[in-house]
C-alpha positions in Angstrom: -8.7 179.6 79.4 -9.4 182.9 81.1 -9.3 183.3 84.9 -11.9 185.6 86.6 -11.7 186.5 90.2 -15.1 186.0 91.9 -13.9 187.4 95.2 -11.3 186.8 97.9 -11.0 184.2 100.6 -9.4 186.0 103.6 -7.9 184.8 106.9 -7.6 187.5 109.5 -6.5 187.7 113.1 -6.8 190.3 115.8 -3.4 189.3 117.3 0.0 189.0 115.8 0.5 185.5 114.2 3.2 183.6 112.4 2.7 183.7 108.6 0.6 180.8 107.3 2.6 177.7 106.5 2.8 176.3 103.0 0.4 173.5 104.0 -2.1 176.1 105.4 -1.8 178.2 102.2 -2.4 175.1 100.0 -5.4 174.1 102.1 -6.9 177.6 101.8 -6.3 177.5 98.0 -8.1 174.1 97.8 -11.0 175.4 99.8 -11.3 178.4 97.5 -11.3 176.1 94.5 -14.1 174.0 96.0 -16.1 177.2 96.6 -15.7 178.3 93.0 -16.5 174.9 91.7 -19.7 174.8 93.7 -20.7 178.3 92.5 -20.0 177.2 88.9 -21.9 173.9 89.2 -24.9 175.6 90.8 -25.0 178.3 88.1 -24.8 175.7 85.4 -27.6 173.7 86.9 -29.7 176.8 87.2 -29.2 177.7 83.6 -30.0 174.2 82.5 -33.3 174.5 84.3 -33.9 177.9 82.7 -33.2 176.4 79.3 -35.8 173.7 79.9 -38.3 176.3 81.0 -37.6 178.4 77.9 -38.1 175.4 75.7 -41.5 174.7 77.4 -42.5 178.4 76.9 -41.5 178.2 73.2 -43.5 175.0 72.7 -46.6 176.5 74.4 -46.3 179.8 72.4 -46.0 177.8 69.1 -49.2 175.9 69.8 -51.1 179.0 70.7 -49.7 181.1 67.8 -50.6 178.3 65.3 -54.2 178.6 66.6 -54.5 182.4 66.8 -51.9 183.6 64.3 -50.9 186.3 66.8 -47.6 187.2 68.2 -49.1 187.9 71.7 -48.3 184.4 72.8 -44.6 184.9 71.9 -44.4 188.2 73.8 -46.1 186.6 76.8 -43.4 183.9 76.8 -40.7 186.5 76.8 -42.4 188.5 79.6 -42.8 185.3 81.6 -39.1 184.6 81.3 -38.1 188.2 82.0 -40.8 189.6 84.3 -38.9 192.7 85.3 -37.7 193.6 81.8 -39.4 195.7 79.0 -40.3 193.5 76.0 -41.2 195.0 72.7 -41.3 194.4 68.9 -40.2 197.6 67.3 -39.7 198.6 63.7 -36.2 198.8 62.5 -35.4 202.5 62.0 -32.4 201.7 59.9 -29.6 202.8 62.2 -30.9 202.5 65.7 -33.0 200.6 68.3 -35.0 202.3 71.0 -34.1 201.1 74.5 -36.5 201.6 77.4 -35.6 204.6 79.6 -32.4 205.2 77.6 -33.3 206.3 74.1 -31.9 205.3 70.7 -28.9 202.9 70.5 -27.0 202.8 67.2 -27.3 199.3 65.6 -23.5 199.2 65.3 -23.3 199.3 69.2 -25.1 195.9 69.4 -22.6 193.1 69.7 -24.3 189.9 68.5 -27.6 191.5 69.5 -26.4 192.5 72.9 -26.0 196.0 74.4 -24.7 197.1 77.8 -24.5 200.7 79.1 -20.8 200.2 80.1 -20.2 203.9 80.9 -23.1 203.9 83.4 -22.1 200.6 84.9 -18.5 201.5 85.2 -19.3 204.9 86.8 -21.6 203.2 89.3 -19.0 200.6 90.3 -16.3 203.2 90.6 -18.3 205.9 92.5 -21.5 204.4 94.1 -21.0 200.7 94.7 -21.8 201.2 98.4 -25.4 202.3 97.5 -28.5 200.3 96.6 -28.5 199.2 92.9 -30.6 201.7 91.0 -33.4 200.6 88.7 -34.2 203.8 87.0 -32.8 203.1 83.5 -32.1 200.1 81.3 -28.5 198.9 81.7 -28.6 195.8 79.3 -30.6 194.7 76.3 -30.8 191.8 74.0 -32.2 192.1 70.5 -33.0 189.8 67.6 -34.2 190.8 64.1 -37.6 189.7 62.8 -40.3 190.5 60.3 -43.5 192.1 61.7 -46.5 194.2 60.6 -44.1 197.2 60.4 -41.7 195.3 58.2 -38.1 194.7 59.3 -38.2 194.9 63.1 -36.4 193.9 66.3 -37.6 191.9 69.3 -36.1 193.9 72.2 -35.7 192.8 75.8 -34.3 195.7 78.0 -33.5 195.2 81.6 -32.9 197.7 84.5 -31.5 194.9 86.7 -27.7 195.2 87.2 -27.5 191.5 88.1 -29.2 190.2 85.0 -26.5 189.3 82.4 -27.7 187.9 79.1 -25.8 184.8 77.9 -25.9 182.4 74.9 -29.1 180.7 76.3 -30.9 184.0 76.4 -29.7 184.7 72.8 -31.1 181.4 71.7 -34.4 182.0 73.4 -34.9 185.6 72.1 -33.8 184.7 68.6 -36.2 181.7 68.6 -39.0 184.0 69.7 -38.1 186.5 67.0 -38.2 183.7 64.4 -41.6 182.8 65.6 -42.8 186.4 65.2 -41.5 186.3 61.6 -43.3 183.0 60.9 -46.6 184.4 62.3 -46.3 187.5 60.1 -45.6 185.4 57.0 -48.6 183.1 57.9 -50.8 186.2 58.2 -49.6 187.5 54.8 -50.2 184.1 53.2 -53.7 184.0 54.6 -54.4 187.5 53.3 -53.1 186.6 49.9 -55.3 183.5 49.8 -58.3 185.5 50.7 -57.5 188.1 48.0 -57.1 185.2 45.5 -60.4 183.7 46.4 -62.1 187.1 46.0 
């Protein structure tokens, strides 16, 4: 039910004109609605394609990890989907997560596994939005808890791209990958336990 302004549709003239008639205003409003509808439909179709690609990457990683019992295939799937982001599995240090080029982020600052450097983003929008978008530090991250060699850990995908905004499809993908990392670690533990039992 929320309305978000994506931009403005403007009509301008170099000469003095009569105000737009009611019919002209309604026509412009309909045109603006069509533009927004087209943007939404294109974005939805793109995300559906992304979701299918993510599902294919998960399936391929699952097959490979079953064969090798290694999380490398899972990390490769994440890096394929987010080629410009930093992907890592890092031990949970209790109260914080390390974000690429930013430093530690308190776990309580993660909202459903998502983090955004809102102060930095707001400052850039307010003071520097006429400049090229910087890519010197992480501005967003998505995390998911897992079990790894180091015990309780997080899968972390940190992005320096202002335009990359993580959504529920990204959450599903990263959480699925984190679950696979946990499964791989449990299989490894089970294999080690069976070897120990045999000895």
